[in-house]
C-alpha positions in Angstrom: -2.9 27.6 -8.5 -0.7 24.6 -9.6 1.6 25.4 -12.6 1.6 23.4 -15.8 5.0 22.2 -15.3 4.1 21.1 -11.4 1.3 19.8 -13.1 3.3 17.6 -15.3 5.7 16.5 -12.9 2.8 15.1 -10.8 2.0 13.4 -13.8 4.9 12.1 -14.8 5.6 10.7 -11.2 2.4 9.7 -11.3 2.7 7.9 -14.2 5.6 5.9 -13.2 4.3 5.0 -9.6 1.7 3.3 -11.7 3.7 1.6 -14.1 5.5 0.1 -11.1 2.8 -0.8 -8.9 1.2 -4.1 -8.3 -2.1 -2.5 -7.7 -3.9 0.4 -7.0 -7.2 1.4 -5.3 -9.5 4.0 -6.0 -11.1 5.0 -3.3 -13.9 8.0 -2.6 -13.3 10.0 0.5 -16.0 12.6 0.3 -17.4 12.8 4.0 -14.3 11.8 5.5 -13.0 14.3 8.3 -9.2 15.2 8.2 -8.1 13.6 11.3 -9.5 10.6 10.3 -7.9 10.9 6.8 -4.4 11.8 8.7 -4.9 8.1 10.3 -5.6 6.7 7.4 -2.8 7.8 5.4 -0.5 7.1 8.2 -1.4 3.4 8.8 -1.0 2.6 5.2 2.0 4.5 5.0 3.2 2.4 8.0 2.7 -0.8 5.7 4.3 0.8 2.5 1.1 1.8 0.9 1.5 5.1 -0.7 -1.7 7.0 -0.5 -2.4 10.2 -2.1 -5.7 12.6 -3.1 -5.2 13.0 -6.9 -7.5 14.9 -9.4 -9.0 13.3 -12.3 -7.7 14.8 -14.8 -4.1 14.4 -13.9 -5.2 10.5 -12.9 -6.7 10.3 -16.4 -3.1 11.3 -18.3 -0.7 9.6 -15.5 -3.1 6.3 -16.3 -2.9 7.0 -19.8 0.8 7.5 -19.6 1.2 4.1 -17.8 -1.3 2.0 -19.8 -3.1 1.9 -17.1 -6.8 2.3 -19.4 -8.7 0.2 -16.7 -8.2 2.7 -13.9 -10.1 5.5 -16.2 -14.0 4.2 -15.0 -13.3 4.8 -11.4 -12.4 8.3 -12.2 -15.1 10.6 -11.1 -16.0 12.6 -8.1 -13.4 13.2 -5.3 -10.2 10.1 -5.5 -7.6 9.0 -3.7 -5.4 6.3 -4.7 -4.4 3.4 -2.5 -0.3 2.7 -4.2 0.8 -0.5 -3.5 4.3 -2.0 -4.9 5.2 -5.3 -3.4 2.1 -6.5 -1.4 -1.7 -6.6 -3.3 -3.7 -7.7 -0.1 -2.8 -5.5 2.4 -4.2 -2.0 0.5 -7.2 -4.0 0.6 -7.0 -5.2 3.9 -6.3 -1.8 5.7 -9.0 -0.4 3.3 -11.4 -2.6 4.4 -10.4 -3.0 8.3 -10.8 1.3 8.0 -14.2 1.5 6.5 -15.2 -1.8 9.1 -13.7 -0.6 12.3 -14.0 2.9 12.2 -17.5 2.8 10.7 -15.6 5.6 7.8 -17.8 6.9 4.7 -14.7 5.7 2.7 -16.2 4.0 -0.3 -13.9 1.9 -2.6 -15.0 2.4 -5.8 -12.2 -0.3 -7.5 -8.7 -0.4 -9.0 -6.9 -2.3 -11.0 -4.4 -5.5 -10.3 -1.2 -5.4 -13.4 -3.5 -4.7 -16.5 -7.2 -6.0 -14.5 -9.7 -3.7 -13.5 -11.2 -4.4 -10.3 -14.8 -3.7 -8.9 -15.5 -3.1 -5.4 -17.0 -6.7 -4.6 -13.3 -8.1 -6.2 -11.3 -5.9 -3.6 -13.9 -6.8 -1.2 -12.7 -10.2 -1.9 -9.3 -9.6 -1.9 -9.1 -8.3 1.2 -10.8 -11.6 2.6 -7.7 -13.8 1.4 -5.3 -14.5 4.2 -2.1 -12.8 3.7 1.0 -13.8 1.9 2.6 -15.1 5.0 -0.4 -17.3 6.4 -0.7 -18.6 2.9 3.3 -19.6 2.8 2.8 -21.1 6.0 -0.5 -23.1 5.0 1.6 -24.2 1.6 4.3 -25.1 3.6 2.2 -27.5 6.2 0.7 -28.9 3.0 3.8 -29.8 1.6 5.1 -31.3 4.8 2.1 -33.3 5.4 2.7 -36.2 3.2 6.6 -36.6 4.1 5.4 -37.0 7.6 3.1 -39.4 6.7 5.1 -41.5 4.8 7.6 -41.9 7.5 4.9 -43.0 10.1 4.0 -45.7 7.5 7.7 -46.5 6.7 9.0 -46.6 10.9 5.7 -48.6 11.9 7.6 -51.9 10.8 10.6 -50.9 12.9 8.3 -49.4 16.0 6.9 -52.8 15.8 10.1 -54.6 16.3 11.2 -52.7 18.5 8.0 -53.1 20.8 8.1 -56.9 20.4 12.2 -56.7 21.6 10.9 -54.6 24.6 8.8 -57.2 25.6 11.0 -60.4 25.4 13.9 -58.2 27.4 10.8 -58.0 29.6 9.7 -61.5 30.2 13.1 -62.6 30.1 14.2 -60.4 33.2 10.7 -61.8 34.8 11.9 -66.0 34.1 
């Protein structure tokens, strides 16, 4: 049995984590094997995502203390929270990939992104979003495209002049 002081410490720690996190995703782990849970936790931890099984009452108090009232609607049944402090997409992608590849019975209930409440469908669409690195690469590519087009258009007359001079030089060599 956990003593009151330990519960208060858990609530305080969870409230701090919820307060500084970018996204928190609530999952229902009912029916998941211990081996699968260990693998999932390890994979999430390697990517910098905390994954904790939490009692609903303690999570409710911590969410209240952190000002994340939207999380309360997901605090039913067995609860495990995936908490990410930097990347918003990473935990959604990892959980969705795990459910799909491991044919897991793990269910995503919903979550919070800042102060916004996310449904399971929102999290699924978040998981379908390309990673931050891919999005940055696409952005840079789109920013460079007009510059390359401008360079191509502005250098066309110069290329034409060079071609004409080379043709004239070949013509004079043959004469």
